[in-house]
Structures are given as structure tokens and as C-alpha cells.
C-alpha positions in Angstrom: 23.7 -23.5 10.1 25.6 -23.9 6.8 26.1 -20.7 5.0 24.1 -19.7 2.0 25.2 -17.7 -0.8 23.5 -15.4 -3.3 25.6 -14.2 -6.1 28.8 -14.7 -3.7 27.2 -12.6 -0.8 26.3 -14.5 2.5 22.8 -14.3 3.3 23.4 -14.4 6.8 25.3 -11.2 6.5 23.2 -9.3 4.6 20.1 -10.2 6.8 22.1 -8.8 9.4 23.3 -6.0 8.2 19.7 -4.5 7.9 18.1 -2.6 10.7 14.5 -2.4 9.8 11.6 -4.9 7.8 11.7 -2.6 5.0 15.7 -3.0 4.5 15.4 -6.4 4.7 12.6 -6.6 1.9 14.7 -4.5 -0.3 17.0 -7.7 -0.3 15.0 -8.6 -3.3 17.2 -6.6 -5.5 19.3 -9.7 -5.5 16.4 -11.0 -7.3 16.4 -14.3 -5.0 14.0 -16.1 -6.8 16.8 -16.6 -9.6 19.2 -18.6 -7.2 19.8 -22.1 -6.5 19.3 -21.0 -2.4 16.0 -19.4 -3.1 13.9 -21.6 -0.8 16.7 -21.6 1.8 17.1 -17.8 1.6 13.5 -17.0 1.8 13.2 -18.9 5.0 15.7 -17.1 6.6 14.7 -13.6 5.6 10.9 -14.4 6.5 12.0 -15.7 9.7 14.3 -12.4 10.5 11.7 -10.0 9.3 9.0 -11.2 11.6 11.8 -11.4 14.3 12.3 -7.9 13.8 9.0 -6.8 14.0 7.6 -9.0 16.8 10.6 -9.2 19.3 9.2 -8.3 22.6 11.7 -5.8 24.2 13.5 -4.5 20.9 11.2 -5.5 17.8 10.1 -2.6 15.5 6.2 -2.6 16.6 7.4 -2.4 20.3 9.3 1.0 19.3 7.0 2.6 17.3 3.9 1.8 19.4 4.2 5.6 21.2 4.4 7.0 17.5 1.3 5.1 16.3 -0.5 6.5 19.2 0.5 10.4 18.4 -0.2 9.8 14.5 -4.0 8.8 15.6 -4.0 11.4 18.4 -3.0 14.1 15.8 -4.9 12.9 13.0 -8.5 12.9 15.1 -7.6 16.3 16.4 -6.8 17.6 12.9 -9.8 15.8 10.9 -11.6 17.3 14.4 -10.6 20.6 13.3 -11.2 20.5 9.4 -14.6 18.1 9.3 -15.8 19.3 12.4 -15.4 22.9 13.3 -15.0 24.1 9.9 -17.3 21.9 7.8 -19.9 20.9 10.2 -19.1 17.4 10.2 -18.1 14.3 12.6 -15.2 12.1 13.3 -15.0 8.9 15.2 -12.6 6.0 15.7 -12.8 2.8 15.0 -11.0 -0.4 16.9 -11.2 -3.8 14.7 -9.5 -7.1 15.9 -8.5 -9.5 12.8 -10.6 -12.5 13.6 -8.5 -14.7 11.1 -5.0 -14.0 9.3 -5.0 -11.3 6.9 -2.9 -10.1 4.0 -3.3 -6.6 2.5 -1.7 -5.6 -0.8 -0.6 -9.3 -1.4 1.0 -8.7 -5.1 2.1 -4.7 -4.6 3.9 -3.9 -1.5 7.3 -4.3 -0.5 7.0 -7.7 1.3 6.1 -9.3 -1.9 9.1 -8.2 -3.9 10.7 -11.3 -2.1 7.8 -13.7 -1.6 5.3 -15.0 -3.9 2.7 -12.9 -1.6 3.1 -10.2 0.7 1.1 -7.9 3.2 1.8 -3.9 3.4 4.4 -2.9 5.7 4.4 0.9 6.6 7.0 3.0 4.6 8.5 4.7 7.3 7.4 3.0 10.7 8.2 -0.5 9.1 4.9 -2.4 10.5 2.2 -3.8 9.1 -1.1 -2.0 8.2 -4.5 -1.7 6.2 -4.0 1.0 3.8 -7.0 3.8 3.6 -7.6 2.4 -0.1 -8.2 -0.6 1.0 -10.6 0.0 3.6 -12.6 2.5 1.4 -12.4 -0.2 -1.5 -14.1 -2.6 1.0 -17.0 0.1 1.8 -17.4 1.1 -1.7 -17.8 -2.7 -2.8 -20.4 -3.1 0.3 -22.3 0.1 -0.5 -22.6 -0.7 -4.3 -23.5 -4.5 -3.8 -26.2 -3.9 -1.3 -27.4 -0.5 -0.6 -27.2 1.6 -3.7 -31.0 1.2 -4.1 -31.9 1.5 -0.7 -30.1 4.8 -0.4 -31.8 6.2 -3.4 -28.8 7.9 -5.1 -27.4 7.1 -8.7 -24.0 6.6 -7.4 -21.9 5.6 -4.6 -19.9 8.9 -5.8 -22.1 11.2 -4.3 -20.7 9.6 -1.0 -17.6 8.3 -1.3 -16.4 10.6 -4.3 -14.9 9.9 -8.0 -13.2 11.6 -10.7 -15.5 14.5 -10.6 -16.2 15.0 -6.9 -14.7 14.9 -3.4 -15.5 12.3 -1.3 -17.8 13.2 1.8 -16.5 10.2 4.0 -12.8 10.4 4.9 -11.1 7.0 6.0 -7.4 7.0 7.2 -5.0 4.2 7.1 -5.5 1.5 9.5 -2.5 1.4 12.6 -1.6 -1.8 14.7 -2.6 -0.8 17.8 -2.0 -4.2 20.1 -0.3 -7.5 19.1 -2.6 -10.9 19.8 -1.9 -12.8 23.1 1.6 -13.4 22.6 2.1 -9.8 21.5 2.7 -11.0 17.6 1.6 -8.7 14.7 3.0 -10.9 12.2 3.6 -14.6 11.6 4.6 -17.2 8.7 2.2 -18.7 6.6 2.9 -21.8 4.0 0.6 -22.8 1.3 1.4 -25.8 -0.7 0.0 -25.3 -4.2 -2.0 -27.8 -6.4 0.1 -29.7 -9.0 0.4 -28.0 -12.3 1.0 -30.7 -14.2 -1.1 -34.3 -14.5 1.1 -36.5 -12.7 1.0 -39.5 -10.5 0.6 -39.0 -6.5 4.4 -40.4 -5.8 5.4 -38.6 -8.8 4.6 -35.2 -7.0 7.1 -32.7 -5.8 5.0 -29.9 -4.5 7.2 -26.8 -3.3 5.6 -25.1 -0.5 5.0 -21.1 -1.0 6.4 -19.1 2.7 5.1 -15.6 3.0 4.1 -13.3 6.0 0.7 -12.4 7.0 -0.5 -10.5 10.2 -1.4 -12.6 12.9 -5.0 -13.3 13.9 -6.5 -11.0 17.2 -4.2 -8.2 16.1 -6.2 -4.7 17.1 -6.2 -2.3 14.5 -7.3 1.6 14.8 -8.4 4.0 12.4 -10.4 7.1 11.9 -13.6 7.9 9.6 -14.7 11.6 9.1 -17.8 13.2 7.3 -18.4 16.4 5.8 -21.9 18.0 6.9 -23.3 16.9 3.9 -22.7 13.2 4.7 -24.4 13.7 8.3 -27.7 12.3 7.2 -25.8 8.9 6.7 -23.5 9.6 9.6 -25.1 7.2 12.2 -25.2 4.5 9.3 -21.5 4.8 8.1 -20.3 3.0 11.5 -22.9 0.0 10.6 -21.6 0.0 6.9 -18.1 -0.3 7.6 -18.4 -2.8 10.6 -20.6 -4.7 8.1 -18.1 -4.1 5.3 -14.8 -5.2 7.2 -16.8 -7.9 8.8 -16.7 -9.8 5.4 -12.9 -9.4 4.9 -10.2 -6.7 3.9 -7.3 -7.5 1.6 -6.5 -10.8 0.0 -8.1 -14.6 -0.1 -11.2 -13.2 1.8 -13.2 -16.0 0.3 -10.7 -18.4 2.0 -11.5 -16.7 5.5 -8.4 -14.5 5.4 -9.1 -10.5 6.6 -12.2 -10.9 8.7 -12.3 -8.0 11.2 -14.9 -7.8 13.9 -14.9 -4.4 15.8 -15.0 -4.1 19.7 -15.0 -6.8 22.2 
């Protein structure tokens, strides 16, 4: 394998010094996109990032899986104590599977520092996850589009909160709780952009864009809690969420990405 250097640094040496996915993504400070070796450097970084997360025995996901289960259990207990016991509300857990590949926070997350597109990596655990803001945003969009009139309320803020009032419904981050059939969580994706100028087909030199995506058939688990005031909607909330996330979460949903299915 030929040596690839960025500003005099051996890319493979830099990659091998990174012990976790977040460290790998921070190699973007080298401004890889400005180098002549950018395509090969990105390919090697992507390969290493996916390997770090997916490795069967030593992968990051395998190591943090027990921590994820503990986080979910402790979150559920805390939510039940606060929303259930103190506020007279209720809590339920949702397990959803990716029916297609998924990209979350494609332009705003750590992995996007290196690649044209990225997907959200948990800042502490280092694994792909679905931020609560994405899940709640999808729910808000669904309710505003289809149910505002049916609910006979003036604003979705009455249920999901806004600048002047707190939310009656709480949605947590979605954590990966099972990989696909081969145990994968993350995998590479390649997109070849449309030509930016009018040229003949034989003159085209399209440059493929590589980036990480969440694999199909990965299970994510998150929690939903409701205050007492929202209990009149509570039986409907799960149905709203199932429908909303079934239409897509994250980026490129119009192209079939980010479809989630609850239960199997």
C-alpha cells in the first residue's frame, strides 16, 4: 500500500494513533479536503472509522452496548419517577428498525468535518445514534402537516412546547441496541454527483463522494414520556411516532433514506 501524506504526516500513522471514532473524525483539522491526496486519505479514514465501530470482538459498539442498556434503563427509571410518580404521567419504550440506510445530521456532525456528508456519532460513546431533536422534529412536522385540525388546538406548541411553554411530551435520544444480520451498525456509501457543467459524456470526470451511513436493519431504542396534561393524547402518541418515523428521519428521506419501522 502506497504511503499517503498530508502536510508531511503519514495518514496511516495518524489513523492508527486514533483510539476511537471521534478522534478519527477530528483528523479533519488537517484540512484533508485541501490536499492532493484527499480522496485516498478519506477512503482510508472511512474504512478505519467503520472498522473501529463494527469490529466483532473489539469494536466500539460491542464495548459500549452494556453501557447503552444501562443508560436506557436509568433514563426509564428517572422518567417514571418524575413524569409518572410526580407529574401523574406515563412512559413507554420504543424499538425501531432501519428499513433503509440512514443519515442523521448530515452536515452538522463530527463525521461531516471530513466527509461531504456525515451521520451523527454520540460525542461520548462514539457510535451512531439518533438525536432526540431529530425524532421530535419529525414528530412535530408530522403533527403540523396532518393533525393540527383534528386535534382541535391552536398550535402544536401546546403539546410539544415552544418558546413560551415547556413540552408535555419528552423524547430521548435513540441508541443503537442491535446491529444488522452481520452485526454492523455503520457502512460506507458512495454517491456520484451529476455533472456541474454541460459537457459530453465521454469528457465527464465525475468524482464519487464517499461517506458513512447507518446500515439497514439496525435496531434503535428510545423513550417517550408524557406529563399528566398530555395523557389524553397518550394512547395516540405511539401511533403518531410510528407513522412519523416511518416516513423518514434525517437526511435524503425523499430518496428513501431514514425509514424506520417499529416492532417486528
